[in-house]
Steps between C-alpha positions, in 0.01 A plus 500: 500500500644833393499783749415840358710791609348840550653757272617826646445663162190683611411854594519386863873432501697732726715644221201597289323652801810697604547627144138611471503664844819685410354603165190640672712676768720659232199613297358678804840638596558645154146642485567680829826643366330616178213663690758708685693602189784245511427300186876448445537293820451133419431245775820316400697810602432404860794259482724806468309772681413314822861408589604859414221641715647289782859611424583739219826481307543123478746336264336310216622166641351571843178621340483174303559297817228680696257467210589134440576574132812435294746784448427484127126537557561776753719694256224487238231596752705792636536636145121492458434664836766762423342565159173572683671753727485314831867414558846618398812286467825646629851361530585373848749745656660213695533267199506662157404171334172476695177689439263625767131568442330802657138611515416818310286782634209354299536167683519675836179690423343173382582312823202621710273440201621141470451462876140625470419268209647202687300595811180495291592158361569370851149614602357317198698188591366513855144495366559156346539331837598547861827671593635171633469345153681794340780465756522127425520567125763772549710271724472211254599721205808623690608144580436376147686791339797443732554139386 
């Protein structure tokens, strides 16, 4: 007798659900930025902006490490974010071969706007279920991303 295995290739698999949740989050995030006049700020820019909001002037390698992206990907992303006026690359005064990335005035003005949009999204997320569930999801995501 042959035993049938259940396929994980459904819309209920964790990868699909994570991707769709992230897609929906990013749609709402971008809509909030656009409503406030920051159409140039893409959700993907968070991989660069958030570590720089925590500590401005990071080297590209450190920025890549904190974002969990390759240096090659980070270099490409920094160029895009710089093109959109949110960061500037400057030579490292301690090591002329290295490049540091700094927030521009535009990014600094954008910071409280990003904070407000994220706060609105957090409120929306809290409406989906109890705060304890949101904390559990946040904790699980941190552990999974750290693997």
